[in-house]
C-alpha positions as CSV (number, residue, x, y, z in Angstrom):
1,M,2.0,107.7,-28.7
2,P,0.0,108.5,-32.1
3,T,0.5,111.7,-34.3
4,I,-2.4,113.0,-36.1
5,I,-2.3,115.7,-38.6
6,T,-5.0,117.5,-40.1
7,A,-4.7,119.3,-43.4
8,N,-7.1,120.8,-45.8
9,L,-5.4,120.6,-49.3
10,N,-7.6,122.9,-51.3
11,G,-7.3,120.2,-54.1
12,I,-5.1,117.0,-53.5
13,R,-3.6,117.2,-57.0
14,S,-2.4,120.7,-56.0
15,A,-1.1,120.2,-52.8
16,A,1.0,116.9,-54.5
17,S,2.4,119.3,-57.2
18,K,3.7,121.4,-53.9
19,G,5.6,118.5,-52.5
20,F,2.6,117.8,-49.8
21,F,3.2,113.8,-50.5
22,D,6.9,114.1,-49.9
23,W,6.9,116.2,-47.1
24,M,4.2,113.5,-45.6
25,R,6.5,110.7,-46.3
26,D,9.2,112.2,-43.4
27,C,6.4,113.9,-41.2
28,G,6.4,111.0,-38.7
29,A,2.3,111.2,-38.5
30,D,0.3,107.9,-37.9
31,V,-2.6,109.2,-39.2
32,V,-3.2,112.3,-41.5
33,C,-6.4,113.4,-42.0
34,V,-7.4,115.6,-45.2
35,Q,-10.0,117.7,-46.3
36,E,-11.0,119.5,-49.4
37,V,-9.9,116.7,-51.9
38,R,-11.7,118.0,-55.0
39,A,-11.3,114.8,-56.9
40,Q,-12.7,112.0,-58.3
41,Y,-11.9,108.4,-57.6
42,C,-10.7,107.9,-61.0
43,D,-8.3,111.0,-60.6
44,L,-6.2,109.0,-57.0
45,H,-3.5,107.3,-59.0
46,E,-1.4,105.4,-56.5
47,T,1.0,107.9,-55.5
48,L,-2.0,109.6,-54.1
49,C,-4.2,106.7,-52.9
50,N,-1.2,105.1,-51.1
51,P,2.0,107.3,-50.4
52,E,5.2,105.5,-49.1
53,G,4.0,104.5,-45.5
54,Y,0.1,104.9,-45.6
55,K,-3.1,103.3,-46.9
56,G,-5.4,106.2,-48.1
57,Y,-9.0,105.9,-47.4
58,F,-11.6,108.7,-48.9
59,Y,-15.2,109.8,-49.3
60,L,-15.6,112.2,-51.8
61,A,-17.9,114.3,-53.0
62,Q,-20.6,113.6,-56.4
63,R,-20.0,116.9,-57.7
64,K,-16.5,117.1,-59.8
65,G,-13.7,119.2,-58.0
66,Y,-15.7,119.7,-54.9
67,A,-15.1,119.0,-51.0
68,G,-14.4,115.6,-50.1
69,V,-12.7,114.1,-47.2
70,G,-9.7,111.4,-47.0
71,M,-7.3,110.0,-44.6
72,Y,-4.1,108.0,-44.7
73,C,-3.3,105.9,-42.0
74,R,0.0,103.7,-41.1
75,T,-1.9,101.3,-39.4
76,Q,-5.0,99.7,-40.9
77,P,-8.0,100.4,-39.4
78,L,-10.3,98.0,-38.0
79,R,-13.4,99.9,-39.2
80,V,-14.0,102.5,-41.8
81,I,-17.2,104.5,-41.6
82,E,-18.0,106.8,-44.7
83,G,-20.5,109.5,-44.1
84,V,-23.4,110.1,-41.7
85,G,-26.3,109.3,-43.3
86,D,-27.7,112.8,-44.5
87,P,-27.7,113.3,-48.0
88,Q,-26.3,117.0,-47.9
89,C,-23.1,115.8,-45.9
90,D,-23.0,112.7,-47.7
91,E,-23.1,113.5,-51.3
92,Q,-20.5,116.1,-50.6
93,G,-17.9,113.9,-49.1
94,R,-17.9,115.7,-45.3
95,F,-17.6,113.0,-43.1
96,L,-15.0,109.9,-43.0
97,R,-14.3,107.6,-39.8
98,A,-11.7,105.3,-38.7
99,D,-12.0,102.8,-35.8
100,F,-8.5,101.7,-34.2
101,E,-7.9,99.6,-30.9
102,G,-9.4,101.9,-28.3
103,W,-10.0,104.7,-30.3
104,S,-11.0,106.5,-33.1
105,V,-10.2,109.7,-35.5
106,V,-12.8,111.7,-37.9
107,S,-11.7,113.5,-40.9
108,V,-14.6,116.2,-41.5
109,Y,-15.1,119.5,-43.9
110,V,-17.6,122.0,-42.5
111,P,-18.8,124.0,-45.4
112,S,-18.0,127.6,-45.9
113,G,-20.7,130.1,-46.0
114,S,-18.5,133.2,-47.5
115,A,-19.4,132.7,-50.9
116,S,-23.1,134.0,-50.8
117,A,-26.4,134.2,-48.4
118,E,-27.7,130.9,-49.8
119,R,-24.1,128.9,-49.2
120,Q,-24.3,130.2,-45.5
121,E,-27.9,129.2,-45.1
122,S,-26.5,125.8,-45.9
123,K,-23.5,125.8,-43.4
124,F,-26.2,126.5,-40.8
125,A,-28.1,123.7,-42.3
126,F,-25.0,121.4,-42.1
127,L,-24.5,122.8,-38.3
128,A,-27.9,121.9,-37.3
129,M,-27.6,118.5,-38.6
130,F,-24.2,117.9,-37.6
131,R,-24.7,118.8,-33.8
132,P,-26.8,115.4,-33.2
133,V,-23.7,113.5,-34.9
134,M,-21.3,114.8,-32.6
135,D,-23.6,114.2,-29.5
136,A,-24.2,110.5,-30.5
137,L,-19.9,110.3,-30.8
138,L,-19.9,111.7,-27.5
139,R,-22.1,109.1,-26.4
140,E,-20.0,106.3,-27.2
141,G,-18.0,106.9,-24.3
142,R,-15.1,106.1,-26.4
143,P,-11.7,108.3,-27.0
144,I,-12.2,110.1,-30.2
145,V,-10.8,113.2,-32.2
146,V,-12.7,115.2,-35.1
147,C,-10.0,116.4,-37.1
148,G,-10.8,119.2,-39.9
149,D,-11.5,122.3,-41.7
150,W,-14.5,123.3,-39.4
151,N,-14.5,127.0,-41.1
152,I,-15.0,128.8,-37.7
153,A,-13.1,131.1,-35.7
154,H,-14.3,130.6,-32.3
155,R,-12.9,133.4,-30.2
156,E,-11.4,136.9,-30.9
157,I,-7.9,135.3,-30.4
158,D,-8.8,133.2,-33.2
159,L,-8.3,135.3,-36.0
160,K,-6.5,138.7,-36.4
161,N,-9.0,140.9,-37.8
162,W,-11.5,140.1,-35.6
163,Q,-13.2,143.6,-35.4
164,G,-13.6,143.7,-39.0
165,N,-14.9,140.1,-39.6
166,R,-17.9,139.9,-37.0
167,K,-20.5,140.2,-39.7
168,N,-18.6,137.8,-41.8
169,S,-18.9,134.2,-42.5
170,G,-16.6,132.1,-39.9
171,F,-16.7,134.5,-37.4
172,L,-20.7,135.2,-37.0
173,P,-22.1,135.3,-33.7
174,E,-24.2,132.1,-34.4
175,E,-21.6,130.0,-35.6
176,R,-19.1,130.8,-32.3
177,A,-22.6,129.9,-30.3
178,W,-22.9,126.6,-32.1
179,L,-19.3,126.2,-31.1
180,D,-19.8,127.3,-27.3
181,A,-22.6,124.8,-27.0
182,L,-20.5,122.1,-28.7
183,Y,-17.8,122.5,-26.0
184,A,-20.1,122.7,-23.5
185,S,-21.6,119.8,-24.0
186,G,-17.9,117.9,-23.3
187,W,-16.0,118.1,-26.7
188,V,-12.8,120.0,-26.4
189,D,-10.6,122.1,-28.8
190,V,-7.3,120.0,-28.2
191,Y,-4.8,122.8,-29.3
192,R,-6.6,125.4,-27.3
193,S,-6.5,123.1,-24.2
194,L,-2.8,123.1,-24.6
195,Y,-1.9,126.5,-25.6
196,P,-4.6,128.8,-24.1
197,D,-3.1,132.2,-24.7
198,A,-1.7,131.2,-28.2
199,A,-2.6,133.5,-30.7
200,G,-0.9,134.4,-34.2
201,E,1.3,130.8,-33.8
202,G,-2.2,128.8,-34.0
203,Y,-3.8,130.2,-37.2
204,T,-4.1,127.6,-39.8
205,W,-5.8,129.4,-42.8
206,W,-4.8,132.8,-44.8
207,S,-6.8,135.0,-47.5
208,N,-5.1,134.8,-50.8
209,R,-5.6,138.4,-51.0
210,G,-2.9,141.0,-50.5
211,Q,-0.2,139.6,-48.3
212,A,-2.5,137.8,-45.5
213,Y,0.0,134.7,-45.4
214,A,3.3,137.0,-45.3
215,N,1.9,139.1,-42.6
216,N,0.5,136.6,-40.9
217,V,-3.1,137.9,-41.1
218,G,-5.0,134.6,-40.7
219,W,-7.9,132.6,-39.1
220,R,-7.3,129.4,-36.8
221,I,-10.1,127.3,-38.4
222,D,-8.6,124.0,-38.7
223,L,-9.0,121.9,-35.3
224,H,-8.7,118.8,-33.3
225,V,-12.4,118.6,-31.6
226,A,-12.0,115.8,-29.0
227,T,-13.6,113.7,-26.7
228,P,-12.4,114.4,-23.1
229,S,-10.7,110.8,-22.6
230,M,-8.8,111.6,-26.0
231,A,-7.9,115.4,-25.0
232,A,-6.9,114.1,-21.7
233,K,-3.9,112.4,-23.9
234,A,-2.6,115.3,-25.8
235,V,0.8,115.6,-25.0
236,E,1.8,118.7,-27.6
237,G,0.8,120.2,-30.9
238,G,1.6,123.0,-33.7
239,V,1.0,124.3,-36.9
240,I,3.5,123.6,-39.9
241,K,4.4,126.7,-41.5
242,D,7.7,126.0,-42.8
243,R,6.2,125.3,-46.2
244,K,3.0,126.3,-48.0
245,Y,0.9,123.7,-49.4
246,S,-2.2,125.0,-49.5
247,D,-4.3,128.3,-48.1
248,H,-4.1,126.6,-45.2
249,A,-1.4,124.7,-43.0
250,P,-1.4,121.4,-41.2
251,L,-2.1,121.2,-37.7
252,W,-0.4,118.2,-35.9
253,V,-0.9,116.8,-31.9
254,R,1.0,113.9,-30.5
255,Y,-1.2,112.0,-28.3
256,G,0.2,109.4,-25.3
257,V,-0.7,106.1,-24.9
258,I,-4.6,105.4,-25.6
259,S,-5.6,102.4,-23.7
260,S,-7.7,99.6,-25.5
261,L,-11.4,99.9,-24.4
């Protein structure tokens, strides 16, 4: 029964200094997908690359201190795929896939558009590029889960102050419609399928402004998005909030036995 965690680290070295890898050693996960690594390969010493019990795989941004994704696995994957063949995505290190016997997991980091209008246009361009990638994954007919920071809250239940954020990046109508279409095509929001009525307990990100974290004024933007065959194996999940390693909290899902294809 594999347990898979996704966690935006907001900098791998910062998360390490806050005890993330001490926690991960004992968390019992089979795969830990991480985003916003914000490091170069030369920065990843052995403790960060291969923490006790895990082998790390990474696809990092060319720009220093920016983006980057990774994955820690207890069992060696049969194959690891870096990127999708799109310059914007791949130069920023936003997609990493690992194939295991009978199933696959992806770590993805969708851009944020909150910094400027130009960044929002870049986010829309990414989403337009990424939809055919998701369509191709779905057509494989294989159990796949795409874990990561999607930077979109889908529904009003997925963020505290939805009324005040209707014109803000992460809750724009166009972004929400993109998720609508993705789910209509067959992909499943695993946490939401497990807990249809979950609200604040499902938040995974909080602004650093004010007392957002203390008051749980958050957003649910870190997701497990799975093919139907993978989603059907989900047993339970949750958000880990007992200690703060980043401005995001890790999201875990435990899946049942996944048969070989």
